[in-house]
VOMI-598077 format. One line per 3 residues: number of its first residue (from 1); for each residue y, x, z of C-alpha. Coordinates in steps of 0.02 Angstrom, whole numbers, padded with zeros to 5 digits. Each point is the difference from the previous one (the first is absolute). Layout:
// residues N
NUM> Y,X,Z; ...
END
This chain:
// residues 426
1> 03274,01031,00456; 00174,-00075,00021; 00030,00006,-00187
4> -00165,-00088,-00031; 00049,-00137,00123; 00168,-00019,-00088
7> -00089,-00024,-00166; -00117,-00129,00079; 00151,-00091,00074
10> 00090,-00004,-00167; -00157,-00064,-00086; -00015,-00139,00129
13> 00182,-00050,-00023; -00012,-00005,-00190; -00159,-00102,00006
16> 00096,-00137,00093; 00175,00017,-00070; 00065,-00175,00042
19> -00069,00003,00177; 00073,00174,00029; 00171,-00055,-00066
22> 00002,-00155,00111; -00051,00108,00148; 00140,00123,-00035
25> 00130,-00138,-00019; 00049,00002,00183; 00019,00190,-00004
28> 00100,-00007,-00162; 00119,-00134,00065; 00021,00087,00169
31> 00034,00174,-00069; 00104,-00071,-00143; 00110,-00100,00119
34> 00030,00150,00114; 00040,00118,-00145; 00117,-00128,-00081
37> 00095,-00025,00164; 00010,00188,00031; 00061,00028,-00179
40> 00142,-00124,00024; 00036,00077,00171; 00009,00177,-00071
43> 00110,-00061,-00143; 00117,-00091,00120; 00010,00151,00116
46> 00039,00116,-00146; 00133,-00120,-00061; 00079,-00009,00174
49> 00002,00189,00015; 00080,00019,-00172; 00130,-00133,00041
52> 00047,00084,00163; 00000,00167,-00090; 00129,-00069,-00122
55> 00100,-00067,00147; -00001,00171,00082; -00158,00011,00105
58> 00026,00189,00014; 00179,-00020,00057; 00064,00024,00177
61> 00157,-00096,00048; 00103,00094,00130; 00142,-00086,00091
64> 00101,-00022,00158; -00075,-00111,00133; 00089,-00065,00155
67> -00058,00078,00163; -00045,-00106,00150; -00096,00019,00163
70> -00120,-00129,-00071; -00043,-00003,-00183; -00089,-00117,-00117
73> -00080,00046,-00165; 00031,-00103,-00156; -00136,-00041,-00126
76> 00062,00137,-00115; -00014,00130,00139; 00186,00021,00033
79> 00049,-00006,00184; 00148,-00091,00075; 00066,-00034,00175
82> -00081,-00145,00089; 00168,-00047,00075; 00066,-00031,-00175
85> 00161,00094,00034; 00104,00039,-00151; 00073,00176,00007
88> 00112,00049,-00145; -00050,00156,-00095; 00127,00140,00014
91> 00014,00153,-00111; -00081,00103,00138; -00153,-00113,-00006
94> -00030,00019,-00185; -00130,00110,-00083; 00089,00147,-00077
97> -00029,00098,-00161; -00039,00152,00108; -00141,-00094,00089
100> -00073,-00057,-00166; 00014,00176,-00072; -00090,00073,00152
103> -00132,-00137,-00014; -00033,00044,-00182; -00019,00185,00043
106> -00115,-00035,00147; -00115,-00114,-00100; 00027,00072,-00173
109> -00184,-00017,-00046; -00012,-00181,00059; 00163,-00069,-00071
112> 00016,-00035,-00186; 00173,-00080,00011; 00126,-00071,00122
115> 00081,-00159,-00064; 00168,-00051,00075; 00097,-00156,-00045
118> 00147,-00098,00069; 00055,-00172,-00055; 00179,-00029,-00056
121> -00028,-00188,-00009; 00021,-00124,-00140; 00125,00040,-00136
124> 00062,-00078,-00160; -00001,00094,-00164; 00116,-00039,-00144
127> -00008,00062,-00177; 00046,-00071,-00170; 00072,-00154,00084
130> -00161,-00048,00091; -00044,00020,00185; -00166,00011,00094
133> -00051,00032,00180; -00103,00151,00055; -00064,00076,00163
136> 00069,00177,00009; -00097,00135,00092; 00045,00183,00023
139> -00156,00106,-00024; -00049,00183,-00005; -00099,00085,-00138
142> -00167,-00030,00090; 00026,-00187,00023; -00096,-00048,-00156
145> -00155,00090,00065; -00022,-00136,00132; 00071,-00147,-00099
148> -00065,00032,-00174; 00086,-00086,-00145; -00040,-00005,-00184
151> 00138,00092,-00092; 00039,-00076,-00170; 00145,00111,-00053
154> 00101,00147,00064; -00038,00085,00166; -00002,-00028,00188
157> 00113,00071,00135; -00003,00191,00006; 00044,00128,00133
160> 00156,00051,-00099; 00062,-00181,00011; -00006,00010,00189
163> 00082,00170,00018; 00138,-00049,-00122; 00021,-00176,00072
166> -00006,-00063,-00179; 00036,-00180,-00045; -00161,-00032,-00093
169> -00114,-00151,00017; -00177,-00055,-00044; -00010,-00185,-00043
172> -00134,-00127,-00049; -00037,-00064,-00173; 00056,-00172,00064
175> 00177,00067,00022; -00007,00080,-00172; -00059,-00167,-00071
178> 00151,-00086,00078; 00134,00128,-00042; -00064,00094,-00153
181> -00111,-00126,-00092; -00159,00088,00059; 00030,00164,-00093
184> -00057,00127,00131; 00044,00154,-00102; 00172,-00066,-00043
187> 00034,-00033,00184; -00021,00184,00048; 00162,00084,00051
190> 00094,-00163,-00012; 00132,-00022,00134; -00014,-00151,00114
193> 00117,-00055,00139; -00088,-00035,00166; 00084,-00104,00134
196> -00075,00046,00169; 00082,-00109,00133; 00168,00009,-00086
199> -00017,00185,-00037; 00004,00021,-00190; -00088,00154,-00068
202> -00042,00056,-00177; -00179,00058,-00032; -00090,00066,-00153
205> -00175,-00064,-00038; -00123,00146,-00009; -00164,-00095,00011
208> -00078,-00171,-00031; -00158,-00055,00093; -00115,-00148,-00026
211> 00033,-00143,00119; -00156,-00071,00081; 00017,-00165,00091
214> -00089,-00019,00167; -00033,-00181,-00044; 00003,-00099,-00161
217> 00076,00099,-00142; 00170,-00068,-00042; 00106,00031,-00154
220> 00154,-00071,00084; 00160,00100,-00009; 00032,-00048,00182
223> -00138,00114,00067; 00071,00126,00124; -00084,00167,-00034
226> 00011,00170,00083; 00112,00140,-00059; -00008,00180,00062
229> 00142,00125,00022; -00001,00175,00079; -00011,-00009,00190
232> 00148,00118,00023; 00106,-00109,-00113; -00048,-00157,00097
235> 00046,00082,00166; 00168,00054,-00069; 00040,-00174,-00069
238> -00058,-00092,00156; 00070,00134,00118; -00167,00001,00091
241> -00042,00113,00146; -00100,00157,-00034; -00187,-00012,00029
244> -00124,-00140,-00020; -00086,-00134,00102; -00159,00002,-00105
247> -00088,00095,-00138; -00172,00004,-00082; -00122,00145,-00014
250> -00114,00005,-00151; -00152,00096,00062; -00094,00126,-00105
253> -00170,-00049,-00069; -00080,00131,00114; 00045,-00104,00155
256> -00163,-00084,00052; 00072,-00110,00139; 00176,-00068,-00024
259> -00002,-00076,00175; -00040,00168,00080; 00139,00082,-00100
262> 00120,-00138,00057; -00039,00047,00180; 00042,00181,-00040
265> 00167,-00054,-00072; 00041,-00097,00159; -00044,00154,00103
268> 00114,00106,-00111; 00151,-00112,00033; -00036,-00024,00187
271> 00101,00154,00057; 00151,-00056,-00103; 00006,-00168,00090
274> -00061,00052,00172; 00177,-00010,00071; 00050,-00153,-00101
277> 00009,-00150,00118; 00003,-00132,-00136; -00113,00050,-00143
280> -00157,00093,-00047; -00097,00024,-00162; -00142,-00119,-00046
283> -00111,00000,-00153; -00099,-00131,-00093; -00131,00011,-00138
286> -00097,-00119,-00109; -00163,00095,00025; -00049,-00101,00154
289> 00039,-00162,-00093; -00109,00056,-00145; -00143,00043,00118
292> 00016,-00167,00091; -00005,-00098,-00162; -00151,00098,-00063
295> -00092,-00023,00164; 00034,-00186,-00004; -00066,-00016,-00178
298> -00156,00101,00046; -00030,-00105,00156; 00011,-00164,-00096
301> -00111,00071,-00139; -00129,00059,00127; -00005,-00172,00083
304> -00024,-00087,-00168; -00130,00129,-00052; -00100,-00032,00158
307> 00000,-00185,-00038; -00052,00035,-00179; -00133,00119,00067
310> -00091,-00148,00080; -00076,-00031,-00171; -00082,00171,00017
313> -00095,-00067,00150; -00057,-00147,-00106; -00047,00121,-00139
316> -00097,00109,00121; -00099,-00150,00062; -00037,-00044,-00181
319> -00065,00177,-00029; -00112,-00013,00152; -00065,-00168,-00058
322> -00041,00059,-00176; -00082,00157,00068; -00115,-00106,00111
325> -00043,-00105,-00154; -00032,00158,-00101; -00115,00072,00134
328> -00098,-00163,00006; -00021,00004,-00190; -00057,00182,00003
331> -00118,-00010,00147; -00152,00054,-00102; 00101,00145,-00074
334> 00043,00058,00177; -00183,-00017,00052; -00056,00102,-00150
337> 00126,00139,00037; -00053,00010,00182; -00184,00001,-00050
340> 00038,00150,-00114; 00077,00095,00146; 00184,-00051,00003
343> 00072,00019,00175; 00102,-00130,00093; 00152,00112,-00022
346> -00017,00008,-00190; -00020,-00190,-00011; 00152,-00024,00113
349> 00102,00124,-00102; -00047,-00086,-00163; 00071,-00169,00053
352> 00152,00072,00089; 00046,00093,-00161; -00028,-00158,-00100
355> 00118,-00094,00116; 00130,00142,-00011; -00008,00001,-00190
358> 00024,-00188,-00002; 00154,00012,00112; 00068,00155,-00087
361> -00006,-00082,-00172; 00082,-00155,00073; 00132,00109,00084
364> 00042,00090,-00163; 00017,-00164,-00093; 00108,-00064,00143
367> 00114,00154,-00012; 00025,-00028,-00187; 00035,-00185,00029
370> 00119,00041,00144; 00099,00127,-00101; 00020,-00123,-00143
373> 00054,-00143,00114; 00113,00116,00102; 00084,00069,-00155
376> 00030,-00176,-00068; 00070,-00059,00168; 00113,00153,00017
379> 00063,-00026,-00177; 00038,-00183,00033; 00096,00050,00158
382> 00097,00128,-00102; -00074,00159,00075; -00087,00144,-00087
385> -00184,-00002,00048; -00057,00141,00115; -00188,00026,00023
388> -00051,00017,00184; -00108,00157,-00017; -00047,00007,00185
391> -00049,-00185,-00001; -00112,00028,-00152; -00097,00139,00086
394> -00013,-00104,00158; -00062,-00148,-00103; -00138,00105,-00079
397> -00051,00069,00170; 00006,-00173,00078; -00111,-00069,-00138
400> -00132,00130,00040; 00014,-00037,00187; -00024,-00186,-00034
403> -00154,00044,-00103; -00075,00103,00141; 00046,-00125,00137
406> -00063,-00157,-00085; -00144,00086,-00088; -00076,00083,00152
409> -00083,-00155,00073; -00088,-00052,-00163; -00048,00182,-00033
412> -00069,00020,00176; -00098,-00162,-00020; -00076,00068,-00161
415> -00042,00167,00081; -00093,-00084,00145; -00114,-00105,-00112
418> -00186,00017,00025; -00066,00069,-00167; -00161,-00105,00008
421> 00096,-00162,00032; 00124,00048,-00135; -00140,00027,-00129
424> -00074,-00169,00044; 00169,-00086,-00024; 00004,-00124,-00144
END
């Protein structure tokens, strides 16, 4: 019986194509607007997640934080004393290699790498009569897991470089452009003289990475780029204390909640700093920032979608109006069906299904229109379009609900007609 009513509904729609299309216009615009907005929202959220992923969304930054009776929490999650006291870090306060080694053993399944770095400051490099400035950092072999670079030639810092305190260096292609006419391969194993605060040291280039500017790309030779040397070598040159004030954990892909893991790391270090009057260990992640940004985008999208959804109300009223007109036109048909034994329920079901089919077809057209508009908008904004699957299913369901809600009154009116009066209707 339902299938027969669907066929009757389709026949009625095709017999008045223009009227049916105009009736569905409100539904098409409403659903299309919502789907387009949700498509852009999904695309923006995906882009934000990918951007934070590239910036280290799965990383946990672990560092010393000043203790105080009262504490405040910064926006990045790191704590500091409310009194603002400045307590110098001693060698006893620092995070030791033994602590990090124990941490890696304790959480071996959750930790993919532990990146440690220490800045040696700005230095000048001379070679072949030219000189450029660089920011020198001592790093361990895991550093490039958290701060990924595009290697153009050679290799990165290895474990053997650290244990041997080798004088090797990884430089940018900008430096190679300035000192070696841009020939990356020719620059490998070339000796350069690095002046770090008046301390002259010879280093051999073992790797060249691609420089990426944070702002406008510049071809100027005056750009100060980063250069990386073995951490052990940097400590020896700078005569730094043993241990570290900060390091970064690159979590394994199996870690579902980076924030929860960060709390476990803090709990691990708590016994080490229980008797330390000045410092404790605090962690920060980018996961909470990613979640906040995504929630904000979804909230704004939902608000705009609700405004766009007002057209669905207009479309539903249009469906009700056209159904009342249709019932008036088919009064004699209704009277004939009732005279032949059709029940009130079957008459009601016939017109409810007709209303649902009308809204469902309009909803499907709206989904297609919304996906096209959303994809175009996402492309213009520079994002890859992501179809909101959940929103599509909700849109289809909502179309059917609109059909039932706004079709019930006309259908009920048709069902309650007196068959004799209906047959007399002209």
